[in-house]
PAMAR-492264 format. One record per residue (C-alpha): residue number from 1; x, y, z. Coordinates in nm, 4 decimals, decimal comma. Layout:
// residues N
num: NUM east: X north: Y up: Z .
...
***
This chain:
// residues 432
num: 1 east: -3,6130 north: 1,0726 up: 0,2370 .
num: 2 east: -3,4565 north: 1,2579 up: -0,0682 .
num: 3 east: -3,5014 north: 1,2879 up: -0,4177 .
num: 4 east: -3,2454 north: 1,1698 up: -0,5891 .
num: 5 east: -3,0135 north: 1,3529 up: -0,9021 .
num: 6 east: -2,7746 north: 1,1490 up: -1,0813 .
num: 7 east: -2,5081 north: 1,2808 up: -0,9184 .
num: 8 east: -2,5986 north: 1,2666 up: -0,5697 .
num: 9 east: -2,7526 north: 0,9586 up: -0,3339 .
num: 10 east: -3,0863 north: 0,8453 up: -0,1825 .
num: 11 east: -3,0503 north: 0,8807 up: 0,1826 .
num: 12 east: -3,2406 north: 0,9811 up: 0,4786 .
num: 13 east: -3,1696 north: 1,0831 up: 0,8382 .
num: 14 east: -3,2626 north: 0,9705 up: 1,1921 .
num: 15 east: -3,2148 north: 1,1082 up: 1,4638 .
num: 16 east: -3,1757 north: 1,5161 up: 1,6718 .
num: 17 east: -3,1472 north: 1,7900 up: 1,4102 .
num: 18 east: -2,8896 north: 1,9471 up: 1,5715 .
num: 19 east: -2,6856 north: 1,6622 up: 1,6971 .
num: 20 east: -2,3474 north: 1,5994 up: 1,4776 .
num: 21 east: -2,4097 north: 1,3803 up: 1,1918 .
num: 22 east: -2,2745 north: 1,0195 up: 1,1811 .
num: 23 east: -2,2775 north: 0,8884 up: 0,8015 .
num: 24 east: -2,3572 north: 0,4741 up: 0,8214 .
num: 25 east: -2,1965 north: 0,3351 up: 0,4541 .
num: 26 east: -2,3543 north: 0,0178 up: 0,3535 .
num: 27 east: -2,1765 north: -0,2611 up: 0,1516 .
num: 28 east: -2,2185 north: -0,3611 up: -0,1999 .
num: 29 east: -2,5726 north: -0,5827 up: -0,2680 .
num: 30 east: -2,7022 north: -0,4198 up: 0,0673 .
num: 31 east: -2,9341 north: -0,0962 up: 0,1798 .
num: 32 east: -2,9393 north: 0,1268 up: 0,4684 .
num: 33 east: -3,1446 north: -0,1363 up: 0,6414 .
num: 34 east: -2,8511 north: -0,3224 up: 0,7019 .
num: 35 east: -2,7981 north: -0,0363 up: 0,9735 .
num: 36 east: -3,1685 north: -0,0762 up: 1,1196 .
num: 37 east: -3,0118 north: -0,2569 up: 1,4611 .
num: 38 east: -2,7388 north: 0,0349 up: 1,4971 .
num: 39 east: -2,9477 north: 0,3471 up: 1,4892 .
num: 40 east: -3,1778 north: 0,3355 up: 1,8158 .
num: 41 east: -2,8533 north: 0,3594 up: 2,0079 .
num: 42 east: -2,6788 north: 0,5479 up: 1,7379 .
num: 43 east: -2,9520 north: 0,8242 up: 1,7247 .
num: 44 east: -2,8948 north: 0,9329 up: 2,1107 .
num: 45 east: -2,6158 north: 1,1250 up: 2,0425 .
num: 46 east: -2,6038 north: 1,1613 up: 1,6991 .
num: 47 east: -2,7896 north: 1,2740 up: 1,3762 .
num: 48 east: -2,7469 north: 0,9531 up: 1,1862 .
num: 49 east: -2,7320 north: 0,9909 up: 0,7671 .
num: 50 east: -2,7895 north: 0,6917 up: 0,5600 .
num: 51 east: -2,7906 north: 0,6343 up: 0,2107 .
num: 52 east: -2,7890 north: 0,3899 up: -0,0505 .
num: 53 east: -2,5486 north: 0,2660 up: -0,3398 .
num: 54 east: -2,7230 north: 0,3438 up: -0,6851 .
num: 55 east: -2,9553 north: 0,0939 up: -0,7961 .
num: 56 east: -2,9893 north: -0,1024 up: -0,4666 .
num: 57 east: -3,2683 north: -0,0352 up: -0,2492 .
num: 58 east: -3,4918 north: 0,1360 up: -0,5202 .
num: 59 east: -3,2242 north: 0,3995 up: -0,5577 .
num: 60 east: -3,2289 north: 0,5110 up: -0,8809 .
num: 61 east: -3,0024 north: 0,3552 up: -1,1390 .
num: 62 east: -2,6877 north: 0,5806 up: -1,2061 .
num: 63 east: -2,3958 north: 0,3663 up: -1,2112 .
num: 64 east: -2,0920 north: 0,4687 up: -1,0411 .
num: 65 east: -1,8251 north: 0,2377 up: -1,1444 .
num: 66 east: -1,5323 north: 0,3816 up: -0,9347 .
num: 67 east: -1,5413 north: 0,4966 up: -0,5360 .
num: 68 east: -1,3955 north: 0,8093 up: -0,6187 .
num: 69 east: -1,7243 north: 0,8402 up: -0,8159 .
num: 70 east: -1,9217 north: 0,7541 up: -0,4902 .
num: 71 east: -1,7011 north: 0,9779 up: -0,2671 .
num: 72 east: -1,8369 north: 1,2654 up: -0,4974 .
num: 73 east: -2,1829 north: 1,2060 up: -0,4939 .
num: 74 east: -2,1861 north: 1,1412 up: -0,1458 .
num: 75 east: -1,9823 north: 1,4906 up: -0,0746 .
num: 76 east: -2,2360 north: 1,6832 up: -0,3376 .
num: 77 east: -2,5513 north: 1,5044 up: -0,1442 .
num: 78 east: -2,4301 north: 1,6635 up: 0,1585 .
num: 79 east: -2,3869 north: 2,0001 up: 0,0202 .
num: 80 east: -2,6585 north: 2,0203 up: -0,0690 .
num: 81 east: -2,7939 north: 1,9468 up: 0,2939 .
num: 82 east: -2,5500 north: 2,1696 up: 0,4576 .
num: 83 east: -2,3408 north: 1,9029 up: 0,6062 .
num: 84 east: -1,9651 north: 1,9956 up: 0,6340 .
num: 85 east: -1,8428 north: 1,7750 up: 0,8675 .
num: 86 east: -1,8972 north: 1,4071 up: 0,9611 .
num: 87 east: -1,8202 north: 1,0777 up: 1,1357 .
num: 88 east: -1,8526 north: 0,8055 up: 0,8802 .
num: 89 east: -1,8608 north: 0,4251 up: 0,9483 .
num: 90 east: -1,8991 north: 0,1809 up: 0,6151 .
num: 91 east: -1,9259 north: -0,1836 up: 0,5848 .
num: 92 east: -1,6856 north: -0,3532 up: 0,2969 .
num: 93 east: -1,7773 north: -0,1177 up: 0,0088 .
num: 94 east: -1,9072 north: 0,1879 up: 0,2009 .
num: 95 east: -1,5716 north: 0,1259 up: 0,4091 .
num: 96 east: -1,3948 north: 0,2038 up: 0,0644 .
num: 97 east: -1,5878 north: 0,5044 up: 0,0008 .
num: 98 east: -1,4670 north: 0,6332 up: 0,3896 .
num: 99 east: -1,0871 north: 0,5925 up: 0,2881 .
num: 100 east: -1,1645 north: 0,7704 up: -0,0348 .
num: 101 east: -1,3314 north: 1,0247 up: 0,1703 .
num: 102 east: -1,0176 north: 1,0541 up: 0,4731 .
num: 103 east: -0,7669 north: 1,0592 up: 0,1840 .
num: 104 east: -0,9182 north: 1,3252 up: -0,0273 .
num: 105 east: -1,0762 north: 1,5178 up: 0,2095 .
num: 106 east: -0,9786 north: 1,4918 up: 0,5485 .
num: 107 east: -1,1096 north: 1,8686 up: 0,6965 .
num: 108 east: -1,4540 north: 1,6973 up: 0,5838 .
num: 109 east: -1,4099 north: 1,3862 up: 0,8544 .
num: 110 east: -1,3802 north: 1,4311 up: 1,1884 .
num: 111 east: -1,3667 north: 1,0230 up: 1,3078 .
num: 112 east: -1,4076 north: 0,6932 up: 1,1021 .
num: 113 east: -1,4686 north: 0,3189 up: 1,1364 .
num: 114 east: -1,4104 north: 0,0906 up: 0,9016 .
num: 115 east: -1,6174 north: -0,2493 up: 0,9110 .
num: 116 east: -1,5208 north: -0,5516 up: 0,6915 .
num: 117 east: -1,2826 north: -0,3189 up: 0,5037 .
num: 118 east: -1,0003 north: -0,3502 up: 0,3140 .
num: 119 east: -0,7226 north: -0,1472 up: 0,1125 .
num: 120 east: -0,7793 north: -0,3681 up: -0,1713 .
num: 121 east: -1,0759 north: -0,6304 up: -0,2304 .
num: 122 east: -0,9090 north: -0,9525 up: -0,3299 .
num: 123 east: -0,8388 north: -0,9095 up: -0,6928 .
num: 124 east: -0,9702 north: -0,6701 up: -1,0101 .
num: 125 east: -1,0109 north: -1,0505 up: -1,1701 .
num: 126 east: -1,2151 north: -1,1837 up: -0,9242 .
num: 127 east: -1,4897 north: -0,8834 up: -0,9052 .
num: 128 east: -1,4415 north: -0,8189 up: -1,3671 .
num: 129 east: -1,5189 north: -1,2406 up: -1,3368 .
num: 130 east: -1,8443 north: -1,1372 up: -1,0982 .
num: 131 east: -1,9659 north: -0,8528 up: -1,3707 .
num: 132 east: -1,9201 north: -1,1169 up: -1,6131 .
num: 133 east: -2,1631 north: -1,3717 up: -1,4774 .
num: 134 east: -2,4091 north: -1,0900 up: -1,4199 .
num: 135 east: -2,4005 north: -0,9643 up: -1,7251 .
num: 136 east: -2,5013 north: -1,3098 up: -1,8316 .
num: 137 east: -2,7336 north: -1,4696 up: -1,5773 .
num: 138 east: -2,8598 north: -1,2024 up: -1,3683 .
num: 139 east: -2,7811 north: -1,1738 up: -1,0141 .
num: 140 east: -2,9989 north: -1,4625 up: -0,9508 .
num: 141 east: -2,6712 north: -1,6840 up: -0,8906 .
num: 142 east: -2,4560 north: -1,4198 up: -0,6847 .
num: 143 east: -2,8122 north: -1,3316 up: -0,4740 .
num: 144 east: -2,8700 north: -1,7626 up: -0,4144 .
num: 145 east: -2,4992 north: -1,7819 up: -0,2658 .
num: 146 east: -2,4724 north: -1,4052 up: -0,0681 .
num: 147 east: -2,5518 north: -1,6060 up: 0,2863 .
num: 148 east: -2,2321 north: -1,8104 up: 0,2328 .
num: 149 east: -2,0735 north: -1,5125 up: 0,1863 .
num: 150 east: -2,2104 north: -1,2507 up: 0,4652 .
num: 151 east: -2,2862 north: -1,4784 up: 0,7516 .
num: 152 east: -2,1596 north: -1,7692 up: 0,9358 .
num: 153 east: -2,3149 north: -2,0879 up: 0,8997 .
num: 154 east: -2,4856 north: -2,1538 up: 1,2144 .
num: 155 east: -2,6597 north: -1,7947 up: 1,1740 .
num: 156 east: -2,7565 north: -1,8501 up: 0,8494 .
num: 157 east: -2,9121 north: -2,2096 up: 0,9604 .
num: 158 east: -3,0731 north: -2,0316 up: 1,3005 .
num: 159 east: -3,2301 north: -1,7079 up: 1,1265 .
num: 160 east: -3,3684 north: -1,8438 up: 0,7910 .
num: 161 east: -3,5841 north: -1,5183 up: 0,7586 .
num: 162 east: -3,2906 north: -1,2410 up: 0,8002 .
num: 163 east: -3,1320 north: -1,5015 up: 0,5359 .
num: 164 east: -3,3972 north: -1,5131 up: 0,2809 .
num: 165 east: -3,3871 north: -1,1005 up: 0,3395 .
num: 166 east: -3,0274 north: -1,0478 up: 0,1764 .
num: 167 east: -3,1264 north: -1,2780 up: -0,1227 .
num: 168 east: -3,3930 north: -1,0516 up: -0,1736 .
num: 169 east: -3,1573 north: -0,7571 up: -0,0966 .
num: 170 east: -2,8893 north: -0,8198 up: -0,3882 .
num: 171 east: -3,2005 north: -0,9900 up: -0,6691 .
num: 172 east: -3,3910 north: -0,6409 up: -0,6438 .
num: 173 east: -3,0413 north: -0,4571 up: -0,7154 .
num: 174 east: -3,0389 north: -0,2982 up: -1,0498 .
num: 175 east: -2,7925 north: -0,5230 up: -1,2410 .
num: 176 east: -2,6132 north: -0,2837 up: -1,4387 .
num: 177 east: -2,5212 north: -0,0563 up: -1,1186 .
num: 178 east: -2,4383 north: -0,3932 up: -0,9160 .
num: 179 east: -2,1764 north: -0,4886 up: -1,2311 .
num: 180 east: -2,0408 north: -0,1152 up: -1,1779 .
num: 181 east: -1,9815 north: -0,1487 up: -0,8127 .
num: 182 east: -1,7863 north: -0,4571 up: -0,9208 .
num: 183 east: -1,5693 north: -0,2370 up: -1,0916 .
num: 184 east: -1,5244 north: -0,0177 up: -0,8687 .
num: 185 east: -1,4052 north: -0,2690 up: -0,6340 .
num: 186 east: -1,2041 north: -0,3914 up: -0,9013 .
num: 187 east: -1,0197 north: -0,0699 up: -0,9258 .
num: 188 east: -0,9509 north: 0,0194 up: -0,5786 .
num: 189 east: -0,6001 north: -0,0187 up: -0,4093 .
num: 190 east: -0,5110 north: 0,2430 up: -0,1657 .
num: 191 east: -0,2548 north: 0,0231 up: 0,0157 .
num: 192 east: 0,0423 north: 0,3027 up: -0,0290 .
num: 193 east: -0,2008 north: 0,5742 up: 0,0633 .
num: 194 east: -0,2569 north: 0,4838 up: 0,4095 .
num: 195 east: -0,0491 north: 0,6722 up: 0,5813 .
num: 196 east: -0,2211 north: 0,9712 up: 0,4585 .
num: 197 east: -0,5615 north: 0,8098 up: 0,6357 .
num: 198 east: -0,4843 north: 1,0883 up: 0,9391 .
num: 199 east: -0,8103 north: 1,0855 up: 1,1424 .
num: 200 east: -0,8695 north: 0,8879 up: 1,4216 .
num: 201 east: -1,0138 north: 0,4994 up: 1,2591 .
num: 202 east: -1,1396 north: 0,1898 up: 1,4366 .
num: 203 east: -1,0912 north: -0,1300 up: 1,2029 .
num: 204 east: -1,3700 north: -0,3661 up: 1,3139 .
num: 205 east: -1,3791 north: -0,7444 up: 1,1733 .
num: 206 east: -1,5974 north: -1,0433 up: 1,1763 .
num: 207 east: -1,3641 north: -1,3499 up: 1,3403 .
num: 208 east: -1,4976 north: -1,5591 up: 1,0866 .
num: 209 east: -1,5112 north: -1,3171 up: 0,7992 .
num: 210 east: -1,4247 north: -1,5133 up: 0,4678 .
num: 211 east: -1,4228 north: -1,2197 up: 0,2578 .
num: 212 east: -1,2121 north: -0,9401 up: 0,4147 .
num: 213 east: -1,1390 north: -1,0819 up: 0,7139 .
num: 214 east: -0,8660 north: -1,0562 up: 1,0464 .
num: 215 east: -0,5016 north: -1,0587 up: 0,7592 .
num: 216 east: -0,7020 north: -0,7196 up: 0,5193 .
num: 217 east: -0,7817 north: -0,5736 up: 0,9179 .
num: 218 east: -0,4432 north: -0,5753 up: 1,0102 .
num: 219 east: -0,3884 north: -0,4426 up: 0,6786 .
num: 220 east: -0,5828 north: -0,1045 up: 0,7451 .
num: 221 east: -0,4376 north: -0,1001 up: 1,1394 .
num: 222 east: -0,0723 north: -0,1153 up: 1,0453 .
num: 223 east: -0,0833 north: 0,1146 up: 0,7283 .
num: 224 east: -0,3181 north: 0,4140 up: 0,9094 .
num: 225 east: -0,1284 north: 0,5546 up: 1,1956 .
num: 226 east: -0,3979 north: 0,6548 up: 1,4449 .
num: 227 east: -0,6087 north: 0,3270 up: 1,3920 .
num: 228 east: -0,7583 north: 0,0753 up: 1,6199 .
num: 229 east: -0,8959 north: -0,3158 up: 1,5406 .
num: 230 east: -1,1756 north: -0,4405 up: 1,7057 .
num: 231 east: -1,2409 north: -0,7899 up: 1,6041 .
num: 232 east: -1,5909 north: -0,9449 up: 1,7551 .
num: 233 east: -1,6222 north: -1,3623 up: 1,7660 .
num: 234 east: -1,8810 north: -1,5319 up: 1,6116 .
num: 235 east: -1,9480 north: -1,3146 up: 1,2681 .
num: 236 east: -1,8564 north: -1,3100 up: 0,9340 .
num: 237 east: -1,8750 north: -1,0500 up: 0,7014 .
num: 238 east: -2,1851 north: -0,8386 up: 0,7298 .
num: 239 east: -2,0974 north: -0,7983 up: 1,0887 .
num: 240 east: -2,3247 north: -0,5184 up: 1,1495 .
num: 241 east: -2,6279 north: -0,7286 up: 1,0951 .
num: 242 east: -2,4799 north: -1,1082 up: 1,2339 .
num: 243 east: -2,3810 north: -0,9139 up: 1,5415 .
num: 244 east: -2,5615 north: -0,6001 up: 1,6028 .
num: 245 east: -2,5114 north: -0,5343 up: 1,9842 .
num: 246 east: -2,1408 north: -0,5448 up: 1,9965 .
num: 247 east: -2,0997 north: -0,3475 up: 1,6573 .
num: 248 east: -2,3090 north: -0,0875 up: 1,8243 .
num: 249 east: -2,1376 north: -0,0827 up: 2,1611 .
num: 250 east: -1,8246 north: -0,0038 up: 1,9411 .
num: 251 east: -1,9582 north: 0,2276 up: 1,7293 .
num: 252 east: -2,0899 north: 0,3970 up: 1,9874 .
num: 253 east: -1,7119 north: 0,3895 up: 2,2175 .
num: 254 east: -1,5216 north: 0,5452 up: 1,9597 .
num: 255 east: -1,6856 north: 0,8183 up: 1,8107 .
num: 256 east: -1,7916 north: 0,8966 up: 2,1383 .
num: 257 east: -1,4041 north: 0,9301 up: 2,2910 .
num: 258 east: -1,2081 north: 0,9946 up: 1,8407 .
num: 259 east: -1,3564 north: 1,2817 up: 1,7648 .
num: 260 east: -1,1046 north: 1,4832 up: 1,5921 .
num: 261 east: -1,1605 north: 1,8588 up: 1,6057 .
num: 262 east: -1,1896 north: 2,0690 up: 1,2661 .
num: 263 east: -0,9688 north: 2,3287 up: 1,1288 .
num: 264 east: -1,0929 north: 2,6901 up: 1,0792 .
num: 265 east: -1,0480 north: 2,8769 up: 0,7806 .
num: 266 east: -0,6553 north: 2,9455 up: 0,8707 .
num: 267 east: -0,6243 north: 2,5802 up: 0,8470 .
num: 268 east: -0,5798 north: 2,5999 up: 1,1959 .
num: 269 east: -0,7342 north: 2,3377 up: 1,4604 .
num: 270 east: -1,1052 north: 2,5123 up: 1,6018 .
num: 271 east: -1,2392 north: 2,4171 up: 1,9242 .
num: 272 east: -1,5460 north: 2,1904 up: 1,8228 .
num: 273 east: -1,6790 north: 1,9730 up: 2,0803 .
num: 274 east: -1,7243 north: 1,6248 up: 2,0198 .
num: 275 east: -2,0750 north: 1,5040 up: 2,0920 .
num: 276 east: -2,2082 north: 1,6061 up: 2,4410 .
num: 277 east: -2,4687 north: 1,3935 up: 2,5161 .
num: 278 east: -2,3082 north: 1,1040 up: 2,7750 .
num: 279 east: -2,2529 north: 0,7090 up: 2,5647 .
num: 280 east: -2,4888 north: 0,4663 up: 2,6237 .
num: 281 east: -2,4343 north: 0,1731 up: 2,8528 .
num: 282 east: -2,4566 north: -0,0832 up: 2,5996 .
num: 283 east: -2,4733 north: -0,4886 up: 2,7219 .
num: 284 east: -2,3679 north: -0,6931 up: 2,4372 .
num: 285 east: -2,5974 north: -1,0253 up: 2,3788 .
num: 286 east: -2,2658 north: -1,2077 up: 2,2620 .
num: 287 east: -1,9416 north: -1,2483 up: 2,3901 .
num: 288 east: -1,7327 north: -0,8948 up: 2,4320 .
num: 289 east: -1,5653 north: -0,8376 up: 2,1028 .
num: 290 east: -1,2031 north: -0,8898 up: 2,1251 .
num: 291 east: -1,0546 north: -0,5252 up: 2,1026 .
num: 292 east: -0,6221 north: -0,4791 up: 2,0264 .
num: 293 east: -0,3956 north: -0,2080 up: 1,9366 .
num: 294 east: -0,1620 north: -0,2320 up: 1,6556 .
num: 295 east: 0,1086 north: -0,0688 up: 1,5778 .
num: 296 east: 0,1327 north: 0,1533 up: 1,2582 .
num: 297 east: 0,4190 north: 0,0038 up: 1,0170 .
num: 298 east: 0,5933 north: 0,1598 up: 0,7373 .
num: 299 east: 0,4060 north: 0,1039 up: 0,3922 .
num: 300 east: 0,5875 north: 0,0723 up: 0,0807 .
num: 301 east: 0,6804 north: 0,3675 up: -0,1030 .
num: 302 east: 0,5269 north: 0,5334 up: -0,3937 .
num: 303 east: 0,7645 north: 0,4788 up: -0,7266 .
num: 304 east: 0,7965 north: 0,8589 up: -0,9227 .
num: 305 east: 0,9155 north: 0,9486 up: -1,2404 .
num: 306 east: 0,7997 north: 1,0178 up: -1,6618 .
num: 307 east: 0,5147 north: 0,8670 up: -1,7593 .
num: 308 east: 0,5869 north: 0,5940 up: -1,9423 .
num: 309 east: 0,3099 north: 0,4163 up: -2,1654 .
num: 310 east: 0,4561 north: 0,0810 up: -2,0623 .
num: 311 east: 0,3258 north: 0,1779 up: -1,7307 .
num: 312 east: -0,0326 north: 0,1883 up: -1,8685 .
num: 313 east: 0,0397 north: -0,0716 up: -2,0898 .
num: 314 east: 0,0783 north: -0,3230 up: -1,7892 .
num: 315 east: -0,2449 north: -0,1553 up: -1,6079 .
num: 316 east: -0,4462 north: -0,2259 up: -1,9432 .
num: 317 east: -0,3123 north: -0,5158 up: -2,0090 .
num: 318 east: -0,4467 north: -0,6352 up: -1,6759 .
num: 319 east: -0,7570 north: -0,4582 up: -1,6694 .
num: 320 east: -0,8486 north: -0,6209 up: -2,0229 .
num: 321 east: -0,7029 north: -0,9588 up: -2,0190 .
num: 322 east: -0,7161 north: -1,0415 up: -1,6126 .
num: 323 east: -0,3904 north: -1,0826 up: -1,3924 .
num: 324 east: -0,3498 north: -1,4362 up: -1,3898 .
num: 325 east: -0,3711 north: -1,3987 up: -1,7334 .
num: 326 east: -0,0530 north: -1,1700 up: -1,7889 .
num: 327 east: 0,1209 north: -1,3217 up: -1,4752 .
num: 328 east: 0,1055 north: -1,6295 up: -1,6307 .
num: 329 east: 0,2359 north: -1,4874 up: -2,0280 .
num: 330 east: 0,5064 north: -1,2724 up: -1,8448 .
num: 331 east: 0,6433 north: -1,5545 up: -1,6053 .
num: 332 east: 0,6831 north: -1,7672 up: -1,8948 .
num: 333 east: 0,8967 north: -1,5181 up: -2,0961 .
num: 334 east: 1,2421 north: -1,5441 up: -2,1118 .
num: 335 east: 1,5561 north: -1,3539 up: -2,2573 .
num: 336 east: 1,3849 north: -1,4363 up: -2,6072 .
num: 337 east: 1,0886 north: -1,3270 up: -2,5869 .
num: 338 east: 1,1379 north: -1,0785 up: -2,2969 .
num: 339 east: 1,1560 north: -0,7675 up: -2,5388 .
num: 340 east: 0,8631 north: -0,8588 up: -2,7650 .
num: 341 east: 0,6441 north: -0,8722 up: -2,4120 .
num: 342 east: 0,7704 north: -0,5028 up: -2,3221 .
num: 343 east: 0,6916 north: -0,4244 up: -2,6494 .
num: 344 east: 0,2993 north: -0,5589 up: -2,6675 .
num: 345 east: 0,2810 north: -0,3524 up: -2,3313 .
num: 346 east: 0,4255 north: -0,0322 up: -2,4175 .
num: 347 east: 0,2310 north: -0,0079 up: -2,7702 .
num: 348 east: -0,0125 north: -0,2138 up: -2,7992 .
num: 349 east: -0,1689 north: -0,1995 up: -2,4769 .
num: 350 east: -0,0109 north: 0,1288 up: -2,3321 .
num: 351 east: -0,0442 north: 0,3399 up: -2,6844 .
num: 352 east: -0,3276 north: 0,1788 up: -2,8880 .
num: 353 east: -0,5863 north: 0,0245 up: -2,6254 .
num: 354 east: -0,5318 north: 0,2805 up: -2,4181 .
num: 355 east: -0,6592 north: 0,5772 up: -2,6765 .
num: 356 east: -0,9641 north: 0,7520 up: -2,6521 .
num: 357 east: -1,1264 north: 0,7368 up: -2,9848 .
num: 358 east: -1,2719 north: 0,3841 up: -2,9423 .
num: 359 east: -1,4044 north: 0,2422 up: -2,5977 .
num: 360 east: -1,3319 north: -0,0880 up: -2,4802 .
num: 361 east: -1,6498 north: -0,2381 up: -2,6148 .
num: 362 east: -1,5408 north: -0,1480 up: -3,0091 .
num: 363 east: -1,1737 north: -0,2664 up: -2,9320 .
num: 364 east: -1,2615 north: -0,5960 up: -2,8912 .
num: 365 east: -1,5515 north: -0,6171 up: -3,1384 .
num: 366 east: -1,2622 north: -0,5262 up: -3,3624 .
num: 367 east: -1,0127 north: -0,7203 up: -3,2195 .
num: 368 east: -1,2032 north: -1,0245 up: -3,2474 .
num: 369 east: -1,2839 north: -1,0014 up: -3,5853 .
num: 370 east: -0,9240 north: -0,9565 up: -3,7093 .
num: 371 east: -0,8378 north: -1,2676 up: -3,4978 .
num: 372 east: -1,0957 north: -1,4554 up: -3,7048 .
num: 373 east: -0,9589 north: -1,2741 up: -4,0196 .
num: 374 east: -0,6181 north: -1,3776 up: -3,9765 .
num: 375 east: -0,7258 north: -1,7762 up: -3,7976 .
num: 376 east: -0,5163 north: -1,6524 up: -3,5016 .
num: 377 east: -0,7444 north: -1,9051 up: -3,2617 .
num: 378 east: -0,4772 north: -1,9404 up: -3,0173 .
num: 379 east: -0,5482 north: -1,5659 up: -2,9353 .
num: 380 east: -0,9158 north: -1,5567 up: -3,0008 .
num: 381 east: -1,0006 north: -1,7926 up: -2,6227 .
num: 382 east: -0,8218 north: -1,4900 up: -2,4189 .
num: 383 east: -0,9736 north: -1,1974 up: -2,6094 .
num: 384 east: -1,2979 north: -1,3900 up: -2,5787 .
num: 385 east: -1,2430 north: -1,3463 up: -2,2438 .
num: 386 east: -1,1737 north: -1,0053 up: -2,2476 .
num: 387 east: -1,4782 north: -0,9246 up: -2,5007 .
num: 388 east: -1,6586 north: -1,0276 up: -2,1571 .
num: 389 east: -1,5013 north: -0,8323 up: -1,9183 .
num: 390 east: -1,5031 north: -0,5301 up: -2,1134 .
num: 391 east: -1,9032 north: -0,5405 up: -2,1027 .
num: 392 east: -2,0156 north: -0,7557 up: -2,4516 .
num: 393 east: -2,2727 north: -0,9988 up: -2,3499 .
num: 394 east: -2,2439 north: -1,3109 up: -2,5158 .
num: 395 east: -2,5405 north: -1,2659 up: -2,7387 .
num: 396 east: -2,2939 north: -0,9288 up: -2,9140 .
num: 397 east: -1,9978 north: -1,1201 up: -2,9030 .
num: 398 east: -2,2062 north: -1,3956 up: -3,1443 .
num: 399 east: -2,3224 north: -1,1002 up: -3,3695 .
num: 400 east: -1,9387 north: -1,0081 up: -3,3678 .
num: 401 east: -1,8335 north: -1,3989 up: -3,5106 .
num: 402 east: -2,1869 north: -1,3991 up: -3,7533 .
num: 403 east: -2,0480 north: -1,0791 up: -3,9325 .
num: 404 east: -1,7036 north: -1,1816 up: -3,9271 .
num: 405 east: -1,8489 north: -1,5543 up: -4,1093 .
num: 406 east: -1,9850 north: -1,3054 up: -4,3539 .
num: 407 east: -1,6859 north: -1,1219 up: -4,4425 .
num: 408 east: -1,3762 north: -1,3544 up: -4,3267 .
num: 409 east: -1,5247 north: -1,7070 up: -4,4457 .
num: 410 east: -1,7461 north: -1,9443 up: -4,2972 .
num: 411 east: -1,4433 north: -2,2135 up: -4,2232 .
num: 412 east: -1,2901 north: -1,9532 up: -3,9808 .
num: 413 east: -1,5914 north: -1,8231 up: -3,8078 .
num: 414 east: -1,6450 north: -2,2224 up: -3,7583 .
num: 415 east: -1,3718 north: -2,2172 up: -3,5807 .
num: 416 east: -1,4018 north: -1,9468 up: -3,3898 .
num: 417 east: -1,7335 north: -2,0277 up: -3,2714 .
num: 418 east: -1,5680 north: -2,3500 up: -3,0955 .
num: 419 east: -1,3068 north: -2,1605 up: -2,9200 .
num: 420 east: -1,5722 north: -1,9017 up: -2,8405 .
num: 421 east: -1,7993 north: -2,1148 up: -2,7547 .
num: 422 east: -1,6310 north: -2,3284 up: -2,4966 .
num: 423 east: -1,5363 north: -1,9937 up: -2,3037 .
num: 424 east: -1,8392 north: -1,8398 up: -2,3309 .
num: 425 east: -1,9435 north: -2,1541 up: -2,1070 .
num: 426 east: -1,6731 north: -2,1331 up: -1,8262 .
num: 427 east: -1,6863 north: -1,7742 up: -1,7517 .
num: 428 east: -2,0773 north: -1,7209 up: -1,7557 .
num: 429 east: -2,1480 north: -2,0423 up: -1,5751 .
num: 430 east: -2,1870 north: -1,9840 up: -1,1652 .
num: 431 east: -1,9702 north: -2,1859 up: -0,9973 .
num: 432 east: -2,2097 north: -2,4527 up: -0,7196 .
***
């Protein structure tokens, strides 16, 4: 167990001290206990290192708003322990951390396993909307629906104790850290960079995963040069929990045979032995996993060019207003209005909204007040949604409108309250 400064992660070790280190990374809303069923077999060959995400499993609530931040905290933790080289297996968000490590610090990663992972997790809108739900209602709505995302219906019905354990894991997570992790997933997109993952990689997915399923897994395999795909039947998103024996068997085989040698100080390959303990024979308690090798495919080339406020503007505009709103607005633009939309993107969003002098919460407060003052109710709905995405709570939006009532006029604020009330109901009411 660990004492946890803000720039490191809560962790635990299991297994022989002299064995090669194998790291197991958790998914959003879980703790290191999601790997409990794998540890007995893996510790026969490796010193297993597990960590908790910030605010998960009782870890200190120091939010990390990007996958890069999480990867840096993990490396800082490992540096403090003297661990320089390791194998890495991560589930979902934990898999994203593994991709980040393999891209930015390939000399540290001997072998990689990506479980229920994706180079891009859904859309940014989906995760930012989840953040709005948590900010407005707490984690209970997310906790109650987690089993539907994580397990097949048959497993959830047959294993009520595990289902309740999953609900409680989410319910006891720090809401601010959960929201920050949603932001990390919203901004994560490494599709063009996948060919830069050069370590041996196993991509493992449950056949019934409706969150990051076989399609996303095949995208990883197509982009990573040395990647192998394994599909586990009868499993959904949290496949290490639902099919533990199959996952353990696949991890043992992968890390026993695909362990890239380290580099010495001159940059040459050093002779470093892979784990020397013989791999145990594991008999899965369910049908044998289906494994297949997919060929690599060319990834889209990254475009290069001088920095342009438009490039920043379209990114910020999407982050604040959402992909759906921006896509609809740009699709409606024609020869007459297209130049105006470009002006907005380049100067309003690329120049003003991206300035460092005010954070986005403050800019939302200013924008809401200005729209009330000008009577621009057609824009107020979109910017109320944006304010929620930027971290304002419904209570804070109410205070902005009350302030506007004093300085902009009661009739204007009355109309604004009607618009904002409807938007807040739509955005903060959990589905189901």
